[in-house]
C-alpha positions, 0 to 999 in steps of 0.5 A: 373108471377114468384114468389120467396118465401124467397125473402129476403135471400142471393140468393133472391135479385140477383134472382129477378134481373135475372128473369127480363130477362125472365118475366115482373112480379116478386113477392117477398115473405118474412116477410118484402120484399123490392123492387129490380127492382122497379116494383116488386109485394111485398107480406108480408108473413110468408111462414110457414103459409099455407094460406099465401103461397096459396095466395102468389103463386096464379097467378104464373107460376113458383115459386122459393123456396130460403128461408134461415131459422136460422142455427139451427137444431131444427129450421130446424126440425120444420119449413123446412118440413112445408115450403116445404109442403106449397110450394108443396100444393100451387103450386099443387093448382095453377098449378105452377112449383116449384124450390127448391134451396138446399145445399149438406147436404143430400149427403153421406159423402164419396161422398163429394170429388166429388159430382154429382147429382147422389151422394147417399142421406145418411145424416150424420148430423141432418141438412142433415136429414132434407134436405133429407126429404124436397128434397124427399117430392118434388121428390115424388110430381114430381114422382106422376105427382102432380107438375113439379119441380126441385132441384138446388143445390149449394156448400157453397157460397160466393159473393157480399153482402154476409156476412153469408158465412163461407169463408167471416166470417172466412177468409175475415173479420179476415184479414180485421181486421188485425187478422189471417184468420182461417180455419175450418178443414184441410186447405190442403184439396180442398174446392169448393165455388159457386159464388152467382151471377152465382147461381142466374143467373143459377137458373133463366135460369133453371127455364125458360128452359122447358126440365130442369124440374123434375130432379136435377141440380148442379149450375155452380161452378168453376172447380178450386181446391183451398185448404183452404190455397189457399183461404186464400192466394187469399184473402190476395193477393187481399187485400194486407195484410199480410198472417196470418192464423190458423186452427180449428180442429173438436175437437176445434170447439166442444169446442168452441160450448160450448160457441158459439152457431153458432160453436155448430151448425157447429160441426156436419158439420165438416166432410165436411172440413176434406176431399176434398169438390169438387162440380161437375157441369159437367151436367150444363156445358154440357147442357149450354156450353155458360154459363160463370162461374166466376173464383175464382180470379174474384169472390174474387176481385168482392166481395172485391170491392163491400165491399168497396162501 
């Protein structure tokens, strides 16, 4: 049995499909889980509830924590430590392995131009502080030999059926409406994006690779170095629409945040958008040389095609 905590999120559905390559039994855990493969075990639960998580993990060999909480610093501060401690305790109790799907918010801002698994943990944002705290909790449990686990990290992401990506929200949706695409920060800077089907496939692979445990992995992401302008040009070309664009500075985002709660939450993350943001996955590529990473050209085309269905 392999179990997904937070199965209804951006990665959960794709991960459920990939896990069928490794196990016959997949358990989907979320507030309102839905079938993915047709024979999944459905387990409704609130993962902030300790007893519920204990029951959800029982009988599992491997557990994937891929939950996505509301994008609010206060919610993260209140709920993420609870979710992580519940997952660690449940996996320890039931002798299950734990894989945590993380982002790059905990890294030092000076590491953003070339992020590796060895980047210093020195978060410059409130959300990053939370991510560092919960990642450290898992690493401490691993170090104490309480559980076997790993952290897998992705860059900002995009992909089919993903509508809450910055790239989709600010570029694709605006171009689709005939409006100007807008880029947060400096559109001349490089910005990596992880393709979600690749991330899900790699997470399943890592979870089922014995020597991958008790360490951190960057999930496979194209090595292409596209700038914000390049991304906008690529979407416009694939959509066959006029290339119109504008940019928003950190100051502009802060002003917009006065009226828009989502922009308010984005303001503290703007340090990632005013410098090159390059996600290095050389470690994964060297360990799994046969893994085929989707190019940005193909990934964007796949997304556009999926949105037409």
